[in-house]
VOGU-3710 file (C-alpha; in Angstrom, 3 decimals, decimal comma):
1> mallrrltaa> 144,012/98,772/100,023  141,069/96,878/102,057  140,695/99,761/103,764  140,290/102,367/101,454  137,898/99,458/98,738  135,680/100,034/101,923  136,045/103,697/101,792  134,807/103,694/98,626  131,942/101,830/99,292  130,740/104,113/102,064
11> rhthipervy> 130,713/106,933/99,850  127,828/105,740/98,237  126,188/105,275/101,769  124,734/107,512/104,082  127,732/108,050/106,777  126,693/108,679/110,573  128,284/111,712/112,223  129,908/109,525/114,875  132,049/107,908/112,303  133,736/111,375/111,593
21> vigemirrya> 134,316/111,452/115,376  135,756/107,883/115,288  138,068/109,239/113,024  139,341/111,714/114,314  139,887/109,226/117,138  142,177/107,103/114,702  143,986/110,163/113,586  144,662/111,305/117,367  146,215/107,789/117,640  147,826/106,801/114,876
31> svpddeataa> 149,247/109,540/111,934  147,279/108,043/108,832  145,958/109,662/106,025  142,621/111,150/106,550  141,046/109,021/104,341  142,512/105,725/105,837  141,209/107,042/108,977  137,948/107,692/107,684  137,609/104,106/105,966  138,754/102,683/109,616
41> awavwqavpe> 136,160/104,155/111,116  133,525/102,998/108,620  135,045/99,572/109,410  134,957/100,184/113,194  131,270/101,345/112,755  130,296/98,309/110,873  131,950/96,124/113,367  129,845/97,841/116,634  126,511/97,640/115,101  125,130/98,679/118,679
51> lglmasarer> 126,698/102,176/117,721  123,950/102,440/115,107  121,281/100,820/116,969  121,803/102,987/119,901  121,689/105,862/117,278  118,537/104,525/115,659  116,993/103,862/118,833  117,618/107,524/120,062  115,673/108,408/117,021  113,055/106,354/117,666
61> cqhaesllgt> 112,311/107,440/121,103  111,683/111,269/119,986  109,835/110,430/116,868  107,493/108,308/119,386  107,448/110,558/122,233  106,273/112,770/119,873  103,652/110,450/118,644  102,599/110,060/121,764  101,883/114,034/122,554  99,563/113,545/119,314
71> lrelvqhgpd> 97,812/110,556/120,562  97,072/111,231/123,886  95,382/115,162/122,909  93,203/112,626/120,487  92,208/110,507/123,616  91,625/113,700/125,720  89,937/115,686/123,216  88,431/113,041/120,632  85,181/112,450/119,537  82,731/111,519/122,455
81> paleigdpdt> 81,275/108,135/121,609  78,091/108,843/123,982  76,735/112,286/121,896  73,582/111,871/120,508  74,367/112,284/116,700  70,774/111,083/115,527  69,572/107,922/113,349  71,615/106,925/110,373  69,621/108,966/107,846  70,005/111,923/109,971
91> tladalrrea> 71,265/114,684/107,660  73,176/117,879/108,367  69,899/120,190/108,152  68,479/117,577/110,770  71,553/117,734/112,572  70,992/122,040/112,747  67,615/122,228/113,270  68,098/119,902/116,250  70,366/122,017/118,084  68,297/125,356/117,151
101> erighapvag> 65,402/123,414/119,374  68,162/122,851/121,917  69,288/126,236/122,026  65,682/127,305/122,225  64,678/125,912/124,969  67,507/127,284/127,250  66,477/128,752/130,558  66,232/132,578/130,501  68,265/134,922/132,724  67,897/138,089/134,351
111> egehqvgyra> 64,560/140,339/134,246  63,324/143,299/132,281  65,885/144,658/129,297  68,111/142,309/130,546  65,941/139,340/129,694  64,575/140,656/126,821  67,670/141,197/125,115  68,682/137,464/126,298  65,801/136,119/124,669  66,365/138,408/121,250
121> ayagfvkqva> 70,133/136,843/121,262  68,451/133,080/121,420  65,746/133,717/118,942  68,465/135,326/116,318  70,564/132,271/116,996  67,689/130,154/116,251  66,759/131,568/113,238  70,429/131,899/111,744  70,256/127,951/112,280  67,299/127,272/111,068
131> hratelesmp> 68,006/129,403/108,109  71,409/127,653/107,050  69,503/124,060/107,676  67,030/125,354/104,817  70,147/125,978/102,917  71,847/122,560/103,197  68,356/120,972/101,968  68,733/123,099/98,799  72,232/121,444/98,122  71,839/117,764/98,540
141> ernlrrgvla> 75,575/117,114/97,660  76,435/119,032/101,070  73,381/117,790/103,010  75,323/114,851/104,266  73,588/111,727/106,042  74,704/110,385/109,152  75,321/106,698/107,363  75,657/103,096/109,541  77,960/102,796/112,698  80,526/100,588/113,025
151> ttsptaepvd> 78,878/97,292/114,519  82,397/95,315/115,181  85,709/96,353/116,081  88,409/96,877/113,613  90,794/93,999/113,894  93,920/95,829/115,686  97,571/94,840/115,376  99,105/92,447/118,221  100,422/95,019/120,571  103,433/92,941/121,941
161> sptpvlaalr> 104,935/92,882/118,109  108,183/94,936/118,339  109,344/97,516/115,938  111,878/96,909/113,804  114,412/98,889/115,842  113,248/97,405/119,121  113,522/93,633/117,866  116,923/94,548/116,744  117,932/96,478/119,855  116,794/93,530/121,894
171> davaalprqr> 118,858/91,063/119,872  121,785/92,493/120,138  121,785/93,364/123,834  120,803/89,482/123,922  123,901/88,344/122,006  126,403/90,057/124,117  127,322/89,401/127,612  125,877/90,759/130,615  129,226/91,611/132,930  130,862/95,053/131,471
181> darqeqwtar> 133,758/94,028/131,160  133,276/91,039/129,388  131,342/93,294/126,774  134,283/95,881/126,765  136,600/92,993/125,870  134,374/91,986/122,523  134,256/95,330/121,305  137,705/96,030/121,716  138,650/92,784/119,612  136,001/93,857/116,896
191> vtsaieplhs> 137,440/97,041/116,711  141,015/96,028/117,221  140,234/93,619/113,888  138,388/96,107/111,931  141,734/98,361/112,219  144,196/95,861/111,817  144,820/96,809/108,310  146,494/100,012/109,609  149,250/98,053/111,141  150,613/97,691/107,732
201> ggpsldpsai> 151,733/101,398/108,278  154,457/100,706/110,204  155,183/98,820/113,340  154,705/101,608/115,710  150,778/100,807/114,989  149,250/98,937/117,963  145,841/97,927/116,925  145,275/96,403/120,136  146,063/99,728/122,125  144,044/101,403/119,502
211> graivadlpe> 140,999/99,212/120,059  140,975/99,792/123,673  141,326/103,239/123,085  138,623/104,107/120,999  136,207/101,872/122,918  137,305/103,906/126,437  135,954/106,990/123,798  132,324/105,555/123,306  130,973/105,625/126,543  127,515/105,726/125,022
221> ldrldetldr> 128,154/102,018/124,687  127,809/101,924/128,321  123,799/103,070/128,106  122,779/100,467/125,845  120,737/98,141/128,302  119,200/102,004/129,335  118,829/102,792/126,130  116,679/99,436/125,703  114,953/100,072/128,582  113,669/103,891/127,816
231> lermeeqlaa> 112,636/102,384/123,783  110,822/99,167/125,378  108,858/101,894/127,902  108,069/104,358/124,791  106,986/101,444/122,632  104,668/100,532/125,642  103,352/103,154/126,388  102,640/104,429/122,413  100,913/100,845/121,463  98,332/101,773/124,894
241> tqsrvaaqra> 97,755/104,731/123,536  96,979/103,558/120,221  94,850/100,955/121,185  92,870/103,912/123,346  92,554/105,777/120,224  91,511/102,866/118,108  89,000/101,495/121,226  87,483/105,506/121,035  86,583/105,149/117,428  85,925/101,598/117,182
251> hlteevirwr> 82,362/102,578/115,792  83,362/105,180/113,177  83,140/104,586/109,645  84,483/107,141/106,871  81,034/108,259/106,363  80,126/108,848/110,222  83,257/110,669/110,415  83,099/112,717/107,215  79,637/113,461/108,552  80,358/114,292/112,172
261> nalarelrqq> 83,774/116,052/111,078  80,646/118,357/108,466  78,513/118,956/111,264  81,350/120,387/113,584  82,067/122,261/110,792  78,747/123,775/110,390  78,328/124,506/114,300  81,672/126,221/114,359  80,610/128,469/111,529  77,278/129,170/113,079
271> adhhvaatgi> 79,451/130,201/116,511  81,500/132,283/114,784  79,005/134,481/113,290  77,990/137,017/116,137  74,895/138,856/115,720  76,073/142,364/116,641  74,217/144,247/119,280  74,610/147,660/118,369  71,999/149,528/116,797  69,433/147,206/118,178
281> sldvdftvgf> 68,854/148,795/121,347  70,114/151,803/123,205  69,540/150,113/126,776  72,503/149,247/128,532  70,335/146,005/130,181  69,503/144,859/126,848  72,903/144,574/125,724  74,382/142,878/128,744  71,666/140,153/127,963  72,024/140,059/124,387
291> tlasdqiarh> 75,824/140,375/124,495  76,001/137,236/127,916  73,326/135,195/125,412  75,524/135,288/122,744  78,633/134,084/124,287  76,676/131,273/125,978  75,403/130,136/122,534  78,808/130,641/120,751  80,359/128,386/123,634  77,695/125,509/123,483
301> lreradrlav> 78,090/125,050/119,512  81,903/125,606/119,930  81,461/122,444/122,948  79,464/120,462/120,490  81,817/120,343/118,023  84,102/119,145/119,702  82,657/116,695/120,838  81,537/115,372/117,413  84,920/116,531/115,257  87,524/113,568/114,467
311> adlpkpsfpm> 90,636/114,548/113,891  92,759/112,908/111,457  95,320/110,389/112,926  99,151/111,183/112,368  100,891/109,614/109,714  103,715/107,507/110,470  107,119/109,540/109,427  109,678/107,152/111,194  111,296/104,772/109,246  109,977/101,601/110,839
321> trardat> 111,976/99,616/108,556  115,603/100,708/108,886  116,805/99,080/112,451  119,984/100,412/112,221  121,858/103,460/110,452  123,489/102,093/106,899  125,472/99,038/106,866
//
């Protein structure tokens, strides 16, 4: 009855897949009804919390590995703090005009019609960007000002604060004996106690033998220290990378981020706006020069946009308050 009461309570909670595997082990070693075997398996799961902690740790490692990749991309392709972006009153229109001025002073390549085509492309892009700047000035609500940069770094969370999963797994490992045999004995004793109610099913059931068999069929317990080491390394790498991202953005306020991203969008739009050379001239040299210059300008604008843009930080999706599966 005690096992069935546990099963009734467990049905109102998420039951990990491993519980059903343990239930199959129990049915293999003892001829008991399915409900009793599942209830006993749930009792074993609760008696050996290291199983749930390891499952949570593996899930956390997978999440952290994915997040780490995203953050490393942000560091590698993050906003360039050394990029000249004007003073706090610089508007998007002002910044676009500066880009047009930079483009207009680019060195001229080639000679003859090739040079003429090259110059024509640059002149067209300068005119195009200047026109967009004038448009923005007629729309004050979209012609954002850069704003003031932050003068102090935001207070970061201490990197030595472990996540709940890591803290719980550390505590569990610390509470166990260091020797493998001693750990096996402890786990066997817990499992034996958890399935003791099965003894009432008949004298042929030996809970101690079943307990030893179940622990022997749970080889992941031998990887407990390895799991902890991997989680610690992953959390250390994640904390270090998060600190790099924070340092890279320390001077950026929300206002400056909005302005930089708006300017990056404007530059990309200009880069995507191709000025067709067809119909301007039938001269091959002119077309080659025009196309070469257009490609250079577009590449320059996209590079500037990449150095300006500030990507959103990934939102935490891992249940940080959960140290283990349901208990």
